C-alpha positions in Angstrom: 46.1 -68.9 32.8 44.7 -71.6 30.4 41.3 -72.8 29.5 40.9 -76.3 28.2 38.2 -77.2 25.8 36.9 -80.6 24.6 36.2 -80.3 20.9 34.6 -83.6 19.7 37.8 -85.5 18.9 40.5 -83.4 20.5 41.3 -81.2 23.4 42.4 -77.6 22.9 44.4 -75.3 25.4 43.4 -71.7 25.2 46.0 -69.2 26.4 43.9 -66.4 27.9 46.7 -63.9 27.9 47.8 -64.5 24.3 44.2 -65.1 23.2 45.3 -68.1 21.2 44.1 -71.8 21.1 46.6 -74.6 20.6 46.0 -78.3 20.1 46.8 -80.0 23.4 45.6 -83.6 22.9 45.0 -84.5 19.3 42.7 -87.4 18.3 45.7 -89.6 17.6 47.0 -89.2 21.2 44.0 -91.2 22.5 44.4 -95.0 23.0 41.2 -95.4 20.9 39.8 -92.9 18.4 37.5 -90.5 20.3 33.9 -90.4 19.2 32.5 -87.4 21.0 34.6 -85.8 23.7 32.4 -83.5 25.8 33.2 -82.9 29.5 36.4 -81.9 31.2 37.4 -81.9 34.8 40.7 -80.7 36.2 42.6 -81.9 39.3 44.3 -78.8 40.6 46.7 -80.7 42.8 48.2 -83.0 40.1 47.4 -80.9 37.0 45.7 -83.9 35.4 42.7 -83.4 33.2 39.9 -85.9 32.8 37.7 -85.9 29.7 34.7 -88.1 29.0 33.7 -89.5 25.6 30.0 -90.3 25.4 30.6 -92.5 22.4 27.9 -93.0 19.8 25.1 -92.1 22.3 24.2 -95.8 22.6 27.2 -96.5 24.8 29.5 -97.8 22.2 32.9 -96.1 22.5 32.1 -94.4 25.8 35.2 -93.8 27.9 36.9 -91.6 30.4 40.5 -90.5 29.7 43.3 -88.9 31.8 45.5 -86.3 30.3 48.8 -85.3 31.9 50.1 -81.8 32.0 52.4 -82.8 29.1 49.4 -83.9 27.0 49.9 -87.7 27.4 46.5 -89.5 27.3 45.6 -92.8 29.0 42.3 -94.7 29.5 40.7 -94.5 33.0 37.5 -96.5 32.2 35.5 -97.6 29.2 32.2 -99.5 28.4 34.0 -102.8 28.5 
């Protein structure tokens, strides 16, 4: 089992059995540099993760990203 954690500009995958955290989606995997990643949701049917970026707290840079089980990141929605 894995636990996924949003850590400001990256997403970590924690292997609960091995008690080890690995980089799953680094900042450079995102289409735009993340400002403040903060919430994660998982779709158990597809294995996709969704992570929100609240941006600079004034809306600039806010976005929602989709991450595949292979760690590929794409934009779902942004402030534009």
